[in-house]
N, C-alpha and C positions, 0 to 999 in steps of 0.2 A: 566423531559426528561430522558429516559434511552437509552444508547447505548449498543447494544448487539454485542458480537463478541468473537473472540478467542485471547488469549494472544500471539499466534505465528503469527497471520495474519498481514502482513505489511499494509494492507488496514485499519484494525482496529487500529493498532498502530499509524498511521498517524493522525487519528481523535482524539485519546486519547491525543496525544502530542499537537495537534492544540487546542483542548478544554482546556488543561492545561495551555498552554501559555497565552490564553485569559481569563483564569479563568471563563469559562462558567459553568453554573450550570447543569452539566451532571452527572448522575449516570452511572457507567459502570458495566455491568453484563457479566461475561465470561460464554460462553455456549460451550458445547461439542456437535457438530452437529451429532455425532454418538450415543449419549445417547438418549434413547427413549423419555424421558420427554423434554429434551432440543430441540430435533428435532421437537416435536410438537409445541413448542414456535416458532421455526424458520418457520415452514410451516404456522402457523397461521398468521404471519406478513409479510412473504416474499415468494410469490409463486415461485420465481426463486430459492429458497432454498440456498441462498448465504448470507454470512456475509460480512460486517456489515450491521445492520439496526438500526434505531433509532425509538423509540416510543415517540411521543410528543402529549399530549392531545388526546390520542386514534388514532392519525394519524401515520401510519407507513411510514417512509421514507427509501428507500432502495438504496444501492449502495453508495460507499464512495464519489464519485463526486457529486451526488445529495444531499447527507447529508451535504457536505461542503457548497454547494450553499445555502441550507436551513439555515444553521447556519450563513452564511454571511448575508443573508437577515434578519433573526430574530434578530441578535445582531449587525447589522450595521457595519459589518467588510468588508474590501476591497474585491472586486470581482476580479477574474482573467481576464486579457484582452485576446484577441484572440491568440496572440503569446504564452501567458502563458498556455492557454487551450490546444494549440497544443503540448507544452512541456509535459503537464500532460498526454495527450493522449499517448505520446511516453513512458513515465515512466510506464503507465498502460499496454501498449502493451508488454513491456519487462516483467513486473511482471506477466501478464497473461500467456505468453509463458513459463515462469519458473514454474508457477503452473501446467501447462499442462505436462511439463517434469517430475516434481516431482510426479504427480499423475500417469503418465505412469510408472515410476520406481516402485512406490509402488504397482502397479497393475501387476507387473511382465513382463512388456514389455521391449524389448531391445531398449532403447531410443537412443542408438548410431548407430542403424541400418540405412542403406542407404534406407530410405523410405520417401516418400513425406512429410507426416505430421511432422515427427521429423526433417527432413531437414529444413523445413520452420521455425520451432520453433527455431532451433539452429541459423539459419541465422538472424532471427528477434532479438534474444537475442544479438548476436555479434554486429550487426549493430546499434541497439538502444543504446547499452552501449558506443560504439565509438562516436556516435552522442552526447549523453548526456555528455560524457567526455569533449567535446568541448563547449557545451552549458552552462555547470554549472558555468562558470565564466563570463557569459554575464550579462549585466544590466537587461535584460528581466527576467532572472532567479533569479538574486540576489535581485531584487525588489519584490519578491513574497515569503513570508514566507511559504505558503502552499506547493509550489513547492519544496522548500528546504527541508521541513519536509518529503514530499512524496519520494523524491530521497534518503534521508538518510535512511528511513525505508526500501526501496527496497534494497539498498546496504548492510545494516546490515543484512537483511534477506538472501541475497545471501551468506554472510559470515557464518551466523548461520547454514544454510542448506548445505553449501559447493556446491553451484549450478553453479558457473561460476568463471573463473579466471579473476580478475580485477587488478591483480598486475602490469600490464603495463599501466594502465589508471590513470595517476597522478592527473588529475583534480578530478576524482571520489574519489580517495584515500584521497586527501586533504579535500574534502567535508565530507567524512565519518569521518575522524579524528576530524574535527572541531565540528561536531554535536555530536559525542560520548561523549564529555565533558559536554553536556547539562544535567541538573538535570532530566528533563523529559525523555530524552533518556535512562538514567540509571534506572529510575523508571519503565519504560515500557519494559525494556530489556526482550525478550522472554526466555533468558537463566536462569532468576531468578525464 
């Protein structure tokens, strides 16, 4: 099984950490989606042209959520319950909005402009972070390792890219600091 992705992607990093914690037999290949050869690999396996994706026995599995479910089935790992799935959706919504803002900035758009698209992204980012700050100490959250890893990867990516101010969100800061000490967090750090 080969996991393809980028070292800086929080979606890829969460899977790398999850596989590492469970010692799953996954090979990781970093690809540059802007490199001609790597882009061909991406297009061959994922028509949505997004990372991560995993190739297992000639079957491509796309999207971090689907990959996680696939790994949970294949290796008999615990599945998320509906409340946990909803929290994961919230983490992903924040992450997706941050990606949109980063791509907007890199494309030369004024992402601070008072326009509907950017206003909606900023609102989603702010509100999901406040919500996650409250939820990250609940039993629903704490009883799910994949959620904890996913939130950590989001928060560390926010810091890495300087995408949002989380200095007032103590629950999130505590979560970030707790997971930063983990060996796999250090081994997958996008700064290295």
